[in-house]
gemmi code that builds the backbone of each chain (N, CA, C; Angstrom):
import gemmi

chains = {
    "A": [
        ("UNK", (134.917, 193.811, 11.780), (134.487, 192.433, 12.965), (134.103, 191.225, 12.039)),
        ("UNK", (134.409, 190.267, 12.691), (134.071, 188.817, 12.017), (132.354, 188.671, 12.189)),
        ("UNK", (131.750, 188.655, 10.781), (130.388, 188.711, 10.782), (129.802, 187.182, 11.321)),
        ("UNK", (130.645, 186.323, 11.279), (130.438, 184.842, 11.805), (130.104, 184.817, 13.375)),
        ("UNK", (130.668, 185.704, 14.084), (130.976, 185.771, 15.490), (129.536, 186.415, 16.073)),
        ("UNK", (128.828, 185.506, 16.477), (127.475, 186.154, 17.223), (127.590, 186.724, 18.425)),
        ("UNK", (128.705, 186.622, 19.300), (128.971, 187.366, 20.622), (128.811, 188.960, 20.107)),
        ("UNK", (128.110, 189.306, 21.439), (128.068, 190.864, 21.040), (129.379, 191.415, 22.028)),
        ("UNK", (129.834, 193.110, 21.667), (130.741, 193.467, 22.184), (130.860, 193.172, 23.806)),
        ("UNK", (129.524, 193.366, 24.321), (129.440, 193.085, 25.790), (129.908, 191.796, 26.179)),
        ("UNK", (129.248, 190.897, 25.468), (129.475, 189.586, 25.934), (130.987, 189.344, 25.888)),
        ("UNK", (131.646, 189.886, 25.220), (133.310, 189.655, 24.872), (133.969, 190.362, 26.259)),
        ("UNK", (133.368, 191.590, 26.292), (134.096, 192.516, 27.546), (133.764, 191.756, 29.038)),
        ("UNK", (132.787, 191.077, 29.002), (132.300, 190.486, 30.371), (133.384, 189.701, 31.043)),
        ("UNK", (133.717, 189.718, 32.418), (134.774, 188.497, 32.659), (136.066, 188.977, 32.717)),
        ("UNK", (136.146, 189.997, 31.730), (137.954, 190.528, 31.614), (138.473, 191.304, 32.819)),
        ("UNK", (139.638, 191.671, 32.594), (140.164, 192.258, 33.887), (140.527, 191.585, 34.960)),
        ("UNK", (141.648, 192.235, 36.179), (142.226, 191.777, 37.108), (140.881, 191.133, 37.981)),
        ("UNK", (139.773, 191.886, 38.309), (138.717, 191.579, 39.065), (137.691, 190.639, 38.426)),
        ("UNK", (137.879, 190.560, 37.026), (136.789, 189.663, 36.382), (135.567, 190.388, 36.091)),
        ("UNK", (135.450, 191.509, 36.042), (134.161, 192.358, 35.818), (134.125, 193.174, 34.863)),
        ("UNK", (134.836, 192.886, 33.672), (135.000, 193.589, 32.870), (134.927, 195.169, 32.725)),
        ("UNK", (134.431, 195.937, 32.119), (134.302, 197.513, 32.117), (133.528, 197.990, 32.964)),
        ("UNK", (132.864, 197.196, 34.060), (131.743, 197.824, 35.053), (132.945, 198.576, 35.736)),
        ("UNK", (133.757, 198.120, 36.564), (134.497, 198.948, 37.101), (135.309, 200.275, 36.910)),
        ("UNK", (135.590, 200.161, 35.488), (136.077, 200.983, 34.683), (134.895, 202.559, 34.711)),
        ("UNK", (133.903, 201.939, 34.246), (132.659, 202.801, 34.218), (132.292, 203.621, 35.613)),
        ("UNK", (132.187, 202.669, 36.291), (131.664, 203.406, 37.604), (132.724, 204.442, 38.406)),
        ("UNK", (133.865, 203.944, 38.283), (135.103, 204.760, 38.519), (134.793, 205.993, 37.975)),
        ("UNK", (134.768, 206.307, 36.759), (134.365, 207.656, 35.883), (133.438, 208.478, 36.473)),
        ("UNK", (132.165, 207.341, 36.636), (130.732, 208.139, 37.056), (131.195, 208.485, 38.561)),
        ("UNK", (131.719, 207.936, 39.465), (132.075, 208.589, 40.538), (132.948, 209.634, 40.457)),
        ("UNK", (133.904, 209.743, 39.707), (134.847, 210.934, 39.720), (134.101, 211.982, 39.109)),
        ("UNK", (133.351, 211.997, 37.691), (132.492, 213.184, 37.405), (131.777, 213.802, 38.582)),
        ("UNK", (131.029, 212.923, 39.402), (129.591, 213.464, 40.350), (130.815, 213.818, 41.424)),
        ("UNK", (131.898, 213.526, 41.839), (132.904, 214.090, 42.828), (133.344, 215.630, 42.446)),
        ("UNK", (133.779, 215.882, 40.961), (134.139, 217.245, 41.165), (132.949, 218.465, 41.467)),
        ("UNK", (131.898, 218.427, 41.146), (131.007, 219.483, 41.809), (130.932, 219.233, 43.498)),
        ("UNK", (130.764, 217.999, 43.902), (130.459, 217.775, 45.178), (131.716, 218.159, 45.844)),
        ("UNK", (133.075, 217.762, 45.536), (134.326, 218.080, 46.290), (134.257, 219.869, 46.256)),
        ("UNK", (133.999, 220.493, 45.310), (133.883, 221.799, 45.064), (133.328, 222.823, 46.008)),
        ("UNK", (131.825, 222.161, 46.407), (131.014, 222.554, 47.306), (131.620, 222.250, 48.434)),
        ("UNK", (131.944, 221.004, 48.764), (132.589, 220.507, 50.698), (133.655, 221.360, 50.735)),
        ("UNK", (134.175, 221.932, 49.545), (135.513, 222.805, 50.085), (135.138, 224.089, 50.810)),
        ("UNK", (134.107, 224.733, 50.113), (133.220, 225.983, 51.021), (132.793, 225.497, 52.173)),
        ("UNK", (132.027, 224.367, 52.033), (131.424, 224.234, 53.304), (132.472, 223.950, 54.448)),
        ("UNK", (133.606, 223.366, 54.116), (134.573, 223.431, 55.192), (135.343, 224.738, 55.457)),
        ("UNK", (135.261, 225.588, 54.604), (135.660, 226.917, 54.911), (135.037, 227.774, 55.599)),
        ("UNK", (133.483, 227.308, 55.647), (132.302, 227.939, 56.482), (132.545, 227.404, 57.701)),
        ("UNK", (132.917, 226.572, 58.178), (132.958, 225.793, 59.294), (134.163, 226.010, 59.938)),
        ("UNK", (135.110, 226.758, 59.498), (136.668, 227.296, 60.225), (136.329, 228.099, 61.437)),
        ("UNK", (135.525, 229.009, 61.147), (135.633, 229.824, 62.545), (134.105, 229.532, 63.349)),
        ("UNK", (133.474, 228.510, 62.869), (132.239, 228.298, 63.493), (132.202, 227.570, 64.668)),
        ("UNK", (131.702, 228.103, 65.827), (131.545, 227.204, 66.903), (130.422, 225.930, 66.761)),
        ("UNK", (130.295, 225.098, 67.582), (129.705, 224.046, 67.597), (128.328, 224.257, 66.897)),
        ("UNK", (127.557, 225.065, 67.605), (126.036, 225.336, 67.413), (126.125, 225.599, 65.877)),
        ("UNK", (126.893, 227.081, 65.510), (126.899, 227.494, 64.217), (127.229, 225.861, 63.171)),
        ("UNK", (128.268, 225.418, 63.502), (128.662, 224.073, 62.665), (127.267, 223.309, 62.298)),
        ("UNK", (126.989, 222.750, 63.491), (125.811, 222.036, 63.532), (124.466, 222.361, 62.655)),
        ("UNK", (124.370, 223.879, 62.964), (123.090, 224.469, 62.051), (123.301, 224.694, 60.751)),
        ("UNK", (124.600, 224.496, 60.215), (124.958, 224.768, 58.815), (125.009, 223.102, 58.193)),
        ("UNK", (125.400, 222.454, 58.784), (125.100, 220.769, 58.273), (123.567, 220.335, 58.423)),
        ("UNK", (122.817, 220.650, 59.415), (121.512, 220.456, 59.635), (120.579, 221.066, 58.693)),
        ("UNK", (120.958, 221.969, 57.518), (120.130, 222.468, 56.700), (119.818, 221.320, 55.486)),
        ("UNK", (118.597, 220.922, 55.253), (118.397, 220.011, 54.059), (119.306, 219.784, 52.960)),
        ("UNK", (119.526, 221.042, 52.253), (120.374, 221.190, 51.180), (121.976, 220.543, 51.583)),
        ("UNK", (122.301, 220.987, 52.495), (123.613, 220.718, 53.237), (123.903, 219.377, 53.376)),
        ("UNK", (122.982, 218.936, 54.013), (122.628, 217.396, 54.728), (122.820, 216.426, 53.357)),
        ("UNK", (122.164, 216.680, 52.295), (121.586, 215.987, 51.046), (123.046, 215.757, 50.333)),
        ("UNK", (123.849, 217.327, 50.225), (125.064, 217.228, 49.306), (126.087, 216.353, 50.168)),
        ("UNK", (126.304, 216.656, 51.284), (127.352, 216.118, 52.032), (126.906, 214.553, 51.761)),
        ("UNK", (125.722, 214.090, 52.246), (125.442, 212.754, 52.043), (126.030, 212.218, 50.494)),
        ("UNK", (125.432, 213.069, 49.556), (126.062, 212.333, 48.221), (127.715, 212.323, 47.934)),
        ("UNK", (128.359, 213.546, 48.840), (129.916, 213.407, 48.796), (130.433, 212.602, 49.521)),
        ("UNK", (129.837, 211.833, 50.593), (130.275, 210.761, 51.345), (130.012, 209.576, 50.409)),
        ("UNK", (128.943, 209.394, 49.925), (128.732, 208.012, 49.338), (129.741, 208.092, 48.037)),
        ("UNK", (129.858, 209.067, 47.238), (130.623, 208.756, 45.969), (132.000, 208.811, 46.729)),
        ("UNK", (132.365, 209.548, 47.438), (133.627, 209.441, 47.978), (134.335, 207.883, 48.513)),
        ("UNK", (133.521, 207.266, 49.061), (133.904, 205.971, 49.708), (133.859, 204.888, 48.791)),
        ("UNK", (132.822, 205.023, 47.628), (132.567, 204.113, 46.418), (133.859, 204.417, 45.726)),
        ("UNK", (134.458, 205.706, 45.378), (135.497, 205.944, 44.574), (136.763, 205.570, 45.256)),
        ("UNK", (136.580, 205.798, 46.661), (138.073, 205.173, 47.482), (138.378, 203.717, 47.362)),
        ("UNK", (137.040, 203.131, 47.377), (137.060, 201.651, 47.237), (137.516, 200.989, 45.750)),
        ("UNK", (136.836, 201.719, 44.641), (137.295, 201.232, 43.500), (138.914, 201.456, 43.222)),
        ("UNK", (139.580, 202.616, 43.786), (140.552, 203.405, 43.156), (141.557, 202.080, 44.040)),
        ("UNK", (141.509, 202.126, 45.566), (142.204, 201.145, 46.307), (142.465, 199.826, 45.724)),
        ("UNK", (141.190, 199.482, 45.585), (141.323, 197.930, 44.802), (142.074, 197.686, 43.886)),
        ("UNK", (142.235, 198.533, 42.560), (143.394, 198.922, 41.631), (144.758, 198.865, 42.104)),
        ("UNK", (144.776, 199.468, 43.266), (146.333, 199.530, 43.542), (146.754, 198.176, 44.014)),
        ("UNK", (145.942, 197.500, 44.944), (145.783, 196.292, 45.497), (146.170, 195.074, 44.386)),
        ("UNK", (145.116, 195.512, 43.254), (145.451, 194.355, 42.251), (146.590, 194.465, 41.650)),
        ("UNK", (147.388, 195.814, 41.671), (148.499, 195.861, 40.906), (149.700, 195.260, 41.411)),
        ("UNK", (149.661, 195.399, 42.943), (150.803, 195.822, 43.587), (151.010, 194.318, 44.689)),
        ("UNK", (149.923, 193.968, 45.116), (149.940, 192.762, 46.164), (149.708, 191.449, 45.414)),
        ("UNK", (150.781, 190.648, 45.145), (151.036, 189.622, 44.652), (150.587, 187.998, 45.317)),
        ("UNK", (150.680, 188.182, 46.671), (150.178, 187.103, 47.473), (148.639, 186.783, 47.465)),
        ("UNK", (147.966, 185.647, 47.161), (146.708, 185.551, 46.818), (146.047, 185.808, 48.193)),
        ("UNK", (146.587, 185.265, 49.581), (145.718, 185.243, 50.516), (145.720, 186.627, 51.041)),
        ("UNK", (147.091, 187.411, 50.930), (147.284, 188.667, 51.538), (146.232, 189.809, 50.458)),
        ("UNK", (146.114, 189.494, 49.067), (145.554, 190.369, 48.397), (143.748, 190.165, 48.797)),
        ("UNK", (143.538, 189.026, 48.955), (141.928, 188.874, 49.159), (141.875, 189.426, 50.564)),
        ("UNK", (142.477, 189.088, 51.644), (142.643, 190.045, 52.982), (142.465, 191.372, 52.765)),
        ("UNK", (143.407, 192.067, 51.828), (143.422, 193.473, 51.718), (142.264, 193.852, 51.090)),
        ("UNK", (141.778, 193.243, 50.038), (140.541, 193.806, 49.286), (139.387, 193.698, 50.473)),
        ("UNK", (139.366, 192.972, 50.991), (138.453, 192.483, 52.094), (138.305, 193.920, 53.052)),
        ("UNK", (139.480, 193.996, 53.592), (139.539, 195.346, 54.500), (139.455, 196.434, 53.815)),
        ("UNK", (139.604, 196.865, 52.914), (139.177, 197.958, 52.200), (137.601, 198.006, 51.813)),
        ("UNK", (137.092, 197.042, 51.516), (135.677, 197.026, 51.264), (134.826, 197.285, 52.527)),
        ("UNK", (135.320, 196.522, 53.774), (134.966, 196.772, 54.997), (134.880, 198.102, 55.536)),
        ("UNK", (136.461, 198.721, 55.530), (136.671, 200.051, 55.834), (135.769, 201.376, 54.800)),
        ("UNK", (135.328, 200.940, 53.830), (134.670, 201.831, 52.610), (133.315, 201.802, 53.266)),
        ("UNK", (132.958, 200.633, 53.527), (131.745, 200.502, 53.809), (131.237, 201.308, 55.146)),
        ("UNK", (131.820, 200.608, 55.958), (131.849, 201.270, 57.690), (131.774, 202.740, 57.676)),
        ("UNK", (132.784, 203.432, 56.651), (132.796, 204.720, 56.827), (131.794, 205.365, 56.160)),
        ("UNK", (131.166, 204.767, 55.237), (130.111, 205.333, 54.516), (128.889, 205.333, 55.432)),
        ("UNK", (128.698, 204.351, 55.996), (127.259, 204.104, 57.034), (127.947, 205.078, 58.346)),
        ("UNK", (129.067, 205.140, 58.679), (129.189, 206.045, 59.847), (128.810, 207.463, 59.515)),
        ("UNK", (129.472, 207.748, 58.479), (129.374, 209.108, 58.210), (127.719, 209.530, 57.671)),
        ("UNK", (127.142, 208.623, 56.954), (125.840, 208.985, 56.473), (124.966, 208.699, 57.913)),
        ("UNK", (125.043, 207.996, 58.661), (124.287, 207.872, 60.017), (124.604, 209.208, 60.742)),
        ("UNK", (125.857, 209.670, 61.096), (126.012, 211.074, 61.425), (125.398, 212.232, 60.887)),
        ("UNK", (125.594, 212.178, 59.484), (124.603, 213.051, 58.919), (123.045, 213.106, 59.163)),
        ("UNK", (122.628, 212.179, 59.116), (121.199, 212.056, 59.268), (120.838, 212.246, 60.931)),
        ("UNK", (121.771, 212.257, 61.713), (121.587, 212.269, 63.093), (121.467, 214.195, 63.439)),
        ("UNK", (122.668, 214.463, 62.671), (122.569, 215.985, 62.529), (121.520, 216.566, 61.811)),
        ("UNK", (121.284, 216.342, 60.748), (120.091, 216.743, 59.851), (118.728, 216.920, 60.911)),
        ("UNK", (118.481, 215.500, 61.403), (116.981, 215.376, 62.452), (117.407, 216.058, 63.758)),
        ("UNK", (118.518, 216.080, 64.220), (118.776, 216.630, 65.364), (118.300, 217.904, 65.841)),
    ],
    "B": [
        ("UNK", (155.499, 186.057, 41.656), (156.026, 184.705, 40.966), (157.199, 184.801, 40.008)),
        ("UNK", (157.929, 184.050, 40.572), (159.165, 184.245, 39.849), (159.245, 183.712, 38.446)),
        ("UNK", (160.062, 184.199, 37.426), (159.987, 183.726, 36.024), (161.262, 183.918, 35.363)),
        ("UNK", (161.590, 182.879, 34.465), (162.692, 182.911, 33.608), (162.470, 184.087, 32.501)),
        ("UNK", (161.308, 184.643, 32.295), (160.987, 185.356, 31.053), (161.694, 186.648, 31.062)),
        ("UNK", (162.370, 187.134, 30.143), (162.740, 188.639, 30.263), (161.759, 189.622, 30.782)),
        ("UNK", (162.170, 190.473, 31.371), (161.291, 191.659, 31.696), (161.262, 192.903, 30.890)),
        ("UNK", (160.603, 193.563, 30.460), (160.611, 194.742, 29.905), (161.225, 195.909, 30.855)),
        ("UNK", (161.836, 196.820, 30.413), (162.141, 198.226, 30.648), (161.414, 198.635, 32.031)),
        ("UNK", (161.885, 198.741, 33.052), (160.940, 199.520, 34.098), (161.666, 200.703, 34.556)),
        ("UNK", (160.684, 201.221, 35.810), (160.979, 202.663, 36.267), (162.651, 202.772, 36.389)),
        ("UNK", (163.382, 201.472, 36.816), (164.731, 202.020, 37.126), (165.499, 202.672, 36.076)),
        ("UNK", (165.479, 202.148, 34.693), (165.958, 202.539, 33.369), (165.522, 203.786, 32.785)),
        ("UNK", (164.107, 204.076, 33.483), (163.476, 205.206, 32.523), (163.998, 206.579, 33.377)),
        ("UNK", (164.156, 207.487, 32.241), (164.558, 209.017, 32.843), (163.339, 209.600, 33.266)),
        ("UNK", (163.288, 210.050, 34.490), (161.923, 210.819, 35.176), (161.453, 211.728, 34.067)),
        ("UNK", (160.253, 211.546, 34.111), (159.508, 212.836, 33.154), (158.199, 213.109, 33.899)),
        ("UNK", (157.407, 214.139, 33.233), (156.426, 214.725, 34.078), (155.321, 213.826, 34.046)),
        ("UNK", (155.090, 213.095, 32.834), (153.872, 212.447, 32.776), (153.703, 211.519, 33.733)),
        ("UNK", (155.165, 210.454, 33.842), (155.156, 209.484, 34.791), (155.116, 209.914, 36.192)),
        ("UNK", (155.606, 211.207, 36.486), (155.543, 211.492, 37.759), (154.027, 211.833, 38.452)),
        ("UNK", (153.348, 212.580, 37.512), (152.003, 213.011, 37.845), (151.247, 211.536, 37.943)),
        ("UNK", (151.381, 210.543, 37.171), (150.746, 209.435, 37.088), (150.830, 208.797, 38.623)),
        ("UNK", (152.303, 208.603, 38.992), (152.566, 208.126, 40.308), (151.931, 208.991, 41.432)),
        ("UNK", (152.225, 210.238, 41.195), (151.203, 211.367, 42.279), (149.838, 211.042, 42.519)),
        ("UNK", (149.416, 210.927, 41.043), (147.770, 210.569, 41.179), (147.361, 209.701, 42.086)),
        ("UNK", (148.141, 208.274, 41.817), (147.937, 207.020, 42.797), (148.248, 207.731, 44.258)),
        ("UNK", (149.017, 208.146, 44.569), (149.701, 208.426, 45.604), (148.683, 209.280, 46.572)),
        ("UNK", (148.393, 210.266, 45.662), (147.298, 211.205, 46.648), (145.948, 210.426, 46.923)),
        ("UNK", (145.789, 209.457, 45.883), (144.476, 208.844, 45.905), (144.369, 207.951, 47.382)),
        ("UNK", (145.632, 207.214, 47.515), (145.651, 206.349, 48.415), (145.676, 207.337, 49.707)),
        ("UNK", (146.324, 208.229, 49.722), (146.466, 209.468, 51.093), (144.965, 209.920, 51.190)),
        ("UNK", (144.023, 210.287, 50.286), (142.857, 210.839, 50.395), (142.087, 209.689, 51.220)),
        ("UNK", (142.216, 208.638, 50.611), (141.464, 207.459, 51.033), (141.608, 207.453, 52.604)),
        ("UNK", (142.816, 207.453, 53.066), (143.476, 207.531, 54.355), (142.797, 208.647, 55.431)),
        ("UNK", (142.828, 209.570, 54.542), (142.282, 210.847, 54.909), (141.053, 211.002, 55.291)),
        ("UNK", (140.128, 210.187, 54.661), (138.443, 210.353, 55.352), (138.347, 209.691, 56.638)),
        ("UNK", (139.593, 209.263, 57.209), (139.271, 208.876, 58.409), (138.993, 210.418, 59.566)),
        ("UNK", (139.447, 211.509, 58.924), (139.027, 212.817, 59.521), (137.980, 213.177, 59.432)),
        ("UNK", (137.640, 213.015, 58.146), (136.178, 213.333, 57.620), (135.016, 212.516, 58.508)),
        ("UNK", (135.152, 211.282, 58.856), (134.298, 210.652, 59.561), (134.509, 211.116, 60.964)),
        ("UNK", (135.617, 211.162, 61.710), (135.795, 211.877, 63.028), (135.025, 212.882, 63.038)),
        ("UNK", (135.300, 214.061, 62.053), (134.509, 215.471, 61.987), (133.019, 215.216, 62.264)),
        ("UNK", (132.328, 214.442, 61.468), (130.885, 214.138, 61.113), (130.408, 213.571, 62.463)),
        ("UNK", (131.290, 212.513, 63.026), (130.852, 211.814, 64.043), (130.872, 212.898, 65.444)),
        ("UNK", (131.951, 213.490, 65.541), (131.853, 214.444, 66.626), (130.710, 215.263, 66.493)),
        ("UNK", (130.357, 215.841, 65.276), (129.539, 217.136, 65.183), (128.366, 216.393, 65.393)),
        ("UNK", (128.061, 215.381, 65.221), (126.670, 214.484, 65.608), (126.441, 214.056, 67.165)),
        ("UNK", (127.890, 213.789, 67.636), (128.048, 213.531, 69.124), (127.624, 214.711, 69.749)),
        ("UNK", (128.110, 215.672, 69.962), (127.928, 216.980, 70.984), (129.339, 217.681, 70.883)),
        ("UNK", (129.178, 219.006, 71.543), (129.929, 220.118, 71.522), (131.338, 219.662, 72.037)),
        ("UNK", (131.262, 218.606, 73.049), (132.590, 218.385, 73.589), (133.536, 217.339, 72.796)),
        ("UNK", (132.893, 216.496, 71.891), (133.655, 215.771, 70.754), (134.076, 216.664, 69.622)),
        ("UNK", (133.165, 217.708, 69.541), (133.401, 218.239, 68.339), (134.773, 219.327, 68.627)),
        ("UNK", (134.900, 219.803, 70.074), (135.828, 220.363, 70.445), (137.242, 219.888, 70.287)),
        ("UNK", (136.924, 218.405, 70.677), (138.407, 217.515, 70.369), (138.778, 217.505, 69.269)),
        ("UNK", (137.976, 217.481, 68.266), (138.245, 217.146, 66.880), (138.922, 218.725, 66.351)),
        ("UNK", (138.102, 219.668, 66.787), (138.641, 220.989, 66.387), (140.213, 221.176, 66.883)),
        ("UNK", (140.272, 221.027, 68.027), (141.679, 221.051, 68.873), (142.778, 220.195, 68.101)),
        ("UNK", (142.376, 219.100, 67.581), (143.239, 218.193, 67.015), (143.859, 218.846, 65.655)),
        ("UNK", (142.591, 219.472, 64.787), (142.630, 220.021, 63.683), (143.888, 221.240, 63.905)),
        ("UNK", (143.670, 222.039, 65.003), (144.493, 223.430, 65.179), (145.947, 222.732, 65.640)),
        ("UNK", (146.166, 221.649, 65.907), (147.394, 221.278, 66.303), (148.425, 221.175, 65.287)),
        ("UNK", (150.007, 221.032, 65.437), (150.904, 221.043, 64.621), (150.560, 219.856, 63.515)),
        ("UNK", (150.086, 218.920, 64.376), (150.109, 217.519, 63.530), (148.853, 217.822, 62.650)),
        ("UNK", (147.545, 217.898, 63.169), (146.497, 218.186, 62.549), (146.548, 219.661, 61.377)),
        ("UNK", (147.278, 220.285, 61.523), (147.584, 221.374, 60.432), (148.409, 220.684, 59.426)),
        ("UNK", (149.388, 219.836, 59.748), (150.170, 219.452, 58.779), (149.299, 218.357, 57.884)),
        ("UNK", (148.667, 217.586, 58.593), (147.742, 216.664, 57.671), (146.806, 217.492, 56.889)),
        ("UNK", (146.318, 218.292, 57.254), (145.218, 219.182, 56.463), (145.801, 219.902, 55.600)),
        ("UNK", (146.994, 220.323, 55.540), (147.920, 220.748, 54.534), (147.826, 220.034, 53.525)),
        ("UNK", (148.522, 218.859, 53.879), (148.952, 217.799, 52.826), (147.388, 217.680, 52.207)),
        ("UNK", (146.311, 217.191, 53.079), (144.931, 216.725, 52.277), (144.598, 217.915, 51.576)),
        ("UNK", (144.604, 219.217, 51.828), (144.226, 219.954, 50.810), (144.974, 219.904, 49.372)),
        ("UNK", (146.235, 219.776, 49.536), (146.978, 219.725, 48.211), (146.710, 218.546, 47.442)),
        ("UNK", (146.619, 217.342, 48.194), (146.160, 216.248, 47.853), (145.097, 215.834, 47.051)),
        ("UNK", (144.072, 216.683, 47.673), (142.668, 216.942, 47.155), (142.712, 217.592, 45.928)),
        ("UNK", (143.405, 218.849, 45.892), (143.461, 219.693, 44.915), (143.967, 219.314, 43.680)),
        ("UNK", (145.332, 218.364, 43.852), (145.829, 217.769, 42.718), (144.819, 216.500, 42.268)),
        ("UNK", (144.624, 215.569, 43.057), (143.942, 214.568, 42.522), (142.428, 215.100, 41.761)),
        ("UNK", (141.893, 216.126, 41.962), (140.900, 216.718, 41.640), (140.935, 217.178, 40.411)),
        ("UNK", (142.111, 217.844, 39.817), (142.503, 218.473, 38.910), (143.051, 217.387, 37.696)),
        ("UNK", (144.057, 216.883, 38.339), (144.605, 215.510, 37.480), (143.363, 214.604, 37.155)),
        ("UNK", (142.307, 214.560, 38.138), (141.200, 213.613, 37.721), (140.437, 214.176, 36.268)),
        ("UNK", (140.422, 215.796, 36.654), (139.663, 216.154, 35.227), (140.241, 215.847, 34.030)),
        ("UNK", (141.922, 215.940, 34.266), (142.678, 215.523, 32.953), (142.477, 214.423, 32.395)),
        ("UNK", (142.287, 213.104, 33.707), (142.105, 212.084, 33.173), (140.756, 211.467, 32.567)),
        ("UNK", (139.682, 212.498, 33.156), (138.270, 212.378, 32.582), (138.435, 212.873, 30.783)),
        ("UNK", (139.447, 213.925, 30.623), (139.343, 214.505, 29.175), (140.131, 213.186, 28.327)),
        ("UNK", (141.073, 212.602, 29.285), (141.594, 211.603, 28.033), (140.682, 210.389, 27.821)),
        ("UNK", (139.915, 210.291, 28.967), (138.621, 209.148, 28.781), (137.948, 209.386, 27.706)),
        ("UNK", (137.684, 210.724, 27.389), (136.808, 211.310, 26.209), (137.594, 211.338, 25.101)),
        ("UNK", (138.737, 210.996, 24.986), (139.731, 211.105, 23.879), (140.440, 212.130, 23.609)),
        ("UNK", (140.303, 213.202, 24.141), (141.293, 214.407, 24.217), (142.357, 214.674, 25.068)),
        ("UNK", (143.572, 215.046, 24.334), (144.971, 215.245, 25.117), (145.830, 214.570, 25.144)),
        ("UNK", (145.829, 213.229, 24.147), (146.718, 212.177, 24.130), (148.158, 212.901, 23.620)),
        ("UNK", (148.195, 213.733, 22.728), (149.341, 213.819, 22.321), (150.529, 214.586, 23.184)),
        ("UNK", (151.946, 214.392, 23.093), (152.653, 214.448, 23.970), (152.616, 215.910, 24.299)),
        ("UNK", (152.553, 217.174, 23.434), (152.782, 218.405, 23.789), (151.413, 218.629, 24.726)),
        ("UNK", (150.348, 218.234, 24.278), (148.969, 218.659, 25.182), (149.320, 217.705, 26.370)),
        ("UNK", (149.716, 216.709, 26.424), (149.922, 216.101, 27.765), (150.598, 216.716, 28.626)),
        ("UNK", (151.790, 217.391, 28.381), (152.814, 218.001, 29.251), (152.012, 219.354, 29.458)),
        ("UNK", (151.701, 220.200, 28.635), (151.016, 221.254, 28.745), (149.685, 221.123, 29.996)),
        ("UNK", (148.875, 220.222, 29.766), (148.021, 219.927, 30.681), (148.432, 219.434, 32.017)),
        ("UNK", (149.409, 218.687, 32.191), (150.280, 218.103, 33.188), (150.917, 219.423, 34.096)),
        ("UNK", (151.561, 220.410, 33.284), (152.132, 221.427, 34.147), (150.824, 222.293, 34.550)),
        ("UNK", (149.699, 222.497, 33.805), (148.482, 223.304, 34.164), (147.950, 222.731, 35.462)),
        ("UNK", (148.292, 221.433, 35.584), (147.388, 220.717, 36.724), (148.462, 220.992, 38.246)),
        ("UNK", (149.746, 221.127, 37.525), (150.482, 221.290, 39.096), (150.533, 222.517, 39.418)),
        ("UNK", (150.220, 223.361, 38.332), (150.234, 225.152, 38.803), (148.793, 225.087, 39.558)),
        ("UNK", (147.640, 224.543, 38.862), (146.060, 224.859, 39.529), (146.116, 224.153, 40.858)),
        ("UNK", (146.745, 223.016, 40.970), (146.817, 222.419, 42.364), (147.406, 223.124, 43.339)),
        ("UNK", (148.438, 223.881, 43.043), (149.097, 224.738, 44.263), (148.424, 226.143, 44.233)),
        ("UNK", (147.687, 226.772, 43.524), (146.866, 227.671, 43.291), (145.726, 227.615, 44.192)),
        ("UNK", (145.115, 226.449, 43.940), (143.793, 226.368, 44.436), (144.155, 226.012, 46.024)),
        ("UNK", (145.311, 224.992, 46.405), (145.660, 224.982, 47.817), (146.101, 226.256, 48.448)),
        ("UNK", (146.668, 227.224, 47.941), (147.098, 228.419, 48.522), (145.971, 229.243, 48.602)),
        ("UNK", (144.705, 229.371, 47.711), (143.733, 230.249, 47.872), (142.971, 229.525, 49.104)),
        ("UNK", (142.588, 228.218, 49.379), (142.095, 228.000, 50.333), (142.333, 228.311, 51.771)),
        ("UNK", (143.899, 228.067, 51.845), (144.656, 228.440, 53.072), (144.604, 230.082, 53.445)),
        ("UNK", (144.690, 230.841, 52.253), (144.621, 232.270, 52.266), (142.975, 232.344, 52.879)),
        ("UNK", (142.081, 231.762, 52.500), (140.607, 231.884, 53.121), (140.571, 231.508, 54.807)),
        ("UNK", (141.202, 230.116, 54.931), (141.587, 229.769, 56.183), (142.199, 230.954, 57.231)),
        ("UNK", (143.265, 231.479, 56.723), (144.030, 232.286, 57.674), (143.359, 233.316, 57.666)),
        ("UNK", (142.782, 234.094, 56.745), (142.084, 235.355, 56.505), (141.024, 235.530, 57.662)),
        ("UNK", (140.285, 233.971, 57.870), (139.077, 233.792, 58.725), (139.761, 233.777, 59.860)),
        ("UNK", (140.951, 233.217, 60.417), (141.107, 232.857, 61.862), (141.784, 234.289, 61.942)),
        ("UNK", (142.274, 235.032, 61.022), (142.654, 236.529, 61.480), (141.668, 237.184, 62.152)),
        ("UNK", (140.722, 237.062, 61.388), (139.405, 238.045, 61.815), (138.638, 237.344, 62.940)),
        ("UNK", (138.849, 236.187, 63.283), (138.361, 235.784, 64.605), (138.904, 236.749, 65.926)),
    ],
}
model = gemmi.Model(1)
for chain_id, residues in chains.items():
    chain = gemmi.Chain(chain_id)
    for i, (resn, *xyz) in enumerate(residues, 1):
        res = gemmi.Residue()
        res.name, res.seqid = resn, gemmi.SeqId(i, " ")
        for name, pos in zip(("N", "CA", "C"), xyz):
            atom = gemmi.Atom()
            atom.name, atom.element = name, gemmi.Element(name[0])
            atom.pos, atom.b_iso = gemmi.Position(*pos), 0.0
            res.add_atom(atom)
        chain.add_residue(res)
    model.add_chain(chain)
structure = gemmi.Structure()
structure.add_model(model)
structure.setup_entities()
């Protein structure tokens, strides 16, 4: 490394990439991915438990504090990870600027709305 | 953006190979899963709303279109998770050499099919027992 360069590696990384946010996107995508591995495996078992359950039973399963917390974590990580992933797809394939900005905003709004709706639904089930 | 510069060889001149196919499928399943979250939101909102709404979503899930979506969703989720773990290993610096990239690639294909099959065996075993 050039010893006369006083910039830290972080300073050089900042502002790079299609979204101009350096390595932050990459790192958060990996953290949410890592979190989603155990979260998803548990949700698959939850979904299997719901197959034969009637409404009251299904409600009772998600009503449990542990299930509600785990499901909330799953939903938040899912929509965060989805937004980050869709963002990259749009950056790669949408080359008209206004269409790109519109698509990025649509994805962000959809993921935020999806996360809010899901969390509020889980809260309602957990407290109801 | 139009350009007169020469372009590097792209997909149409490459022979299809496992690594690139899995990379494309990883993206495609990611987009499909993001679209599939609509079903997850619908299920949670219905469970919060009451028995009638929940029955409507359940009925849709049991319809042929719902089943088709759930089959696709199960495999997309299994694949994206298995290949995601493969990606995390790469991020940690492991498995970049070509023999290992192919070995882990075929492992992901087999594991994703196996997990999907196991899930649906569990579903149909329960449905049969009901």
